[in-house]
N, C-alpha and C positions, 0 to 999 in steps of 0.2 A: 790881268785879273780875270779869272774864270767867272762865267755867269751861271754855272751849274751849282745846284744846291748840294752842300756837303753835310750840313746839319739842318734838320727841320724839327721844330718843336710845335706840336699841335695841341692846343687846349690843355696846357700843363698846369695843374693845380696841385698844391700840397697842403694838407691840414694836419697839424700836430695836436695831440690830446683832444681829439674829436669827442664831442658830447660832454666835456667837462668844463669847469669854470676857467680852466687854463687854455681852452681851445684857441689856436692861432692859425690863421690862414696865411701861410708863409709865401705861397705862390698862388696867383689869382688868374687862371685861364690864360697863360702866356702863349703867344704865338710868335715864333721867330724863325726866319730863314737865313742861314749863314752860307755864303758862297764859298766854294773851294778857294783856299789861300787868303780868305779874310783874316785879318788880325784885329779882333774887336776888343776894345777896352770897356770894362763894365764898372760903373761907379754908382754909388748910392749910399745913404746913411745906414747905420746899424739897424738891422731888422728889415731892410728893404727887400731881401730875398736873394741877394747875390750868391752867397755860398750855397744856399739851398738849391738854387738852379744848377750850380755845378755838381752838387751831390746827386741830384736826380739824373743829370746827363751821365755822370760817372757810375751810376748804378748802386749808390750807397743805399738808397731806398727808392721804391717805385712811385710814380705820380699817382694821383687819384684816378679812379676808373674813367675811361674816356680819353685820357691823355695819351699822346703818342710821341716817341722819340725815334727819328730816322737818321742814321749816320751812314753816309756813303751808299745810300740805296737800301740799307738793311734796317728792318724794324727791330730795334734792340730794347724796346720798352720793357718786356717781361724777362729779359735775360738777367742772370745773376751778376753781381759786381765783378766776379772773377771773369765772366765772359765779356763784360763791358770793356775790360782791359785789353781785349783784342783790338778794339776800335779807338780807345781813348787812353792817352797818357796824361799824367797829372803831377804837378809840383805843388806842395803845400806851403803854408806860411812858415811853419816850423821846419828848419833844416834837418831836424832829427827825424822827422816823419818821411817815410818813403825810402830811407836808406837804412842799412843794417850796420850799426856801429862796430860790432865785433867781427864783421866780415871785411875782407880786403876790397879795394876798388875793383879788382878783377872779378871777385866773387859777386859783388853787387851788380856789376854789369852783366855777368853771366845769368844771374837771377832775372834781370830785367828782360833779357832776350827771350826767356821762357814765359814771360807774363802773358796770361790769357791762353796759353797753349796747353796741350794735353800734359797731364802730370807724369805720363809715362816717358816723356822726352827728357833728354839730359843735355846740358850744354857742355860739350867737351872742352876741357882746358888744354887746348893745343896751340901750336905756334900760329896757325892761321887765325884762330879766334883772338889770341892776344894781339896780333897785328891789327885786327879789326878794331879792337878796343883802343889801341894807341892812336889809330887814325881818327877815331871819334873824339878823343881827348885833346890831341895836338892843337887843333884850331883855337882852343880856349887860351892857349899861351900861358898856362899856369904851371907847366911842368908835370902835370899829373900823369902824362903818358909814360913817364919814366918811374912812376911810383905805384905800379899796379899791385904790388904786394903790400902796400901800406894799408893799415886798418882805417876804415872811414871815420871811426870815432876819434882818431887823432888829428883829423883835418880841422882847419878853421871853419867857421860858419859859412863864409863865402865859398870856400873850396867845396864844402859838402853840398851846398846848394847847386854849385856847378855840376857836381857829379849827379845830383838828382835830375838836373836838366838833361844830361846826356842819357841817363837811365830811362827817362820818360819819352825820349825820342829815338833811341837807338833801333827800335823795331819799326820805326816809321809809322806810327799810328795815324789814323785818318784825322784825329782831332787832339789838340793839346789844351788842357785846362790848367791855368795858373791862378792859384788862390792866394792873392796878396803875397806872392813868393819872395818879395824883397822887403816886406814890412818889418821883419825882425832883425834886419841887418843895419849896421851903421851906414851913414850916408855914402861914404866912399865905396864900401863893399856892395851896397845896394846898386849903385851906378854901374859897377863892373858886371854884376849879375844881370841887370837889365840890358846892357849892351851885348852880353853873351847870348841872352835870350833872343834879341833881335837878329843876331847873326845866325843862330841855329834855325830860327823860324824861317828866315829868308833862304838859307842854304837848302834846307829840307823841304821848303814850300809847304809847311804844315799849317793847316787851318787852326786858329788859336783864339781862345777866349781868356782874357786876362782881367781878373777882378783886382781893383785897386781902390784905396781910400784917398788917393792923392790926385786931385783934379789936374795938377800940372802934368803928371805922368800920363793921365788919361788923354790929354790933348797932344802930348809929345809922341806917344807910341801908337803904332797900328794905323789902320786905314778907315776905321769906323768906331764910333763911340755910342754906347747906349747907357741911359740912366734909368735906375729902377727906384720905385717908391711903392711901399705897401704891397709888395708882391707882384707889381706890374711894371712893364717897360713903358716909361712915359716919354722918353726922348730917344730918338734913333737917328744919328747923324752920319752921313757918308763922308768920304774924304773931302769932297768939295765943300760940303756944308760946314764942316768943322775947321777948315783952313782959316787961319787968322783970328779965330775966336780967343777971347780972354776968359779967365776964370769967372769974371763978373758976367760975361755974355752967357756962359754955361749955367750959372745960377739963375739968370733971368729966364732962359729957355726952360729950365726945370720948373720954376715957379708958375710960368704961363701954362705949361702942359699939365702939371699936377694940381694946380689950384691951391698949393700949399707953400708956405714960406720955407725956404731951405735954411735949417737952423742947426745943422750938425756941426758943432764947433770943431770936432776932431778932423773932419774933412776940410773945413775952411782953413784951419791952422796949418794943415799939411800942404795946402795949396800954396 
C-alpha cells in the first residue's frame, strides 16, 4: 500500500439554500487524506453528507470558498464536472444512470474512453478498440465480451451495473467513486457486483471511495472505513483498527466519537 496521497480534501464545506429558512450545512469543513490504492468504505445515516462529499469530489458542484480538492497532485477544485471526469470515475446507485440505454455496449464503452477528453476526439470503432473492450469485459465472466452489439437497455440490472463499472474504470481514472452502487440490486446480484468491483479495483489498483448504507459491507470490503455525521467525518479506521470489529463495535465507536445515539433504522436493519 502506497503512503503517497492520491486525494486530499482541505476544509471542504457545502451549504445549500444559504440565507433561507431551508439552509442546510451538508459538509462541515472536512479534511481527508486518501492514499494511493486506498479502498475506503463510507457509512453514515441519511443526511450525513456521504453523497454530497462524492458530488463535490466529482465536480457536480464546487465546495464553499476556501475548500480545496487535490487529486493525484492536481488542484481540481474549480474545474467543471466535465474536466473532473479526467481524474474521477463514478458508478451511481441507479444502474440506469451512467449508461445509455439506446446505445450498444461497444458504443457505451467508446463514449467512456472519451470522457473528460477534448470533444474534438473520436473513438474509432475498429478491430483494435473492440478487442480492448472484450479484454475489459471478459474477466467479469458474464459473457458480455461476446455481446458488444447488444443494446445496454436490454441488459439486466446487474449486467448494466457491471458495464457501468467497466465504463468508469476503462480509462484508468485516478479515483473511483461508488455511490451505493449495489443498493438497488437484489441480494444475489448485489453480491456479484460487489465481487466484480473488488476484482476490478485490485486489478487496476484504483483508489476508491465506496458509500454504503450497509454496515456489514462497510466492514467486509476495502482497507479503511470512515463514518460521517452531520457533514463531518467522526470515525476513521484503518485496516488494523477495523479488523475483527462487529456492527455493535462500530455503533459504539460512532456514538463515542459523535456524542449522538446511532438511530438510523435503515442502516441497522441492513446490517
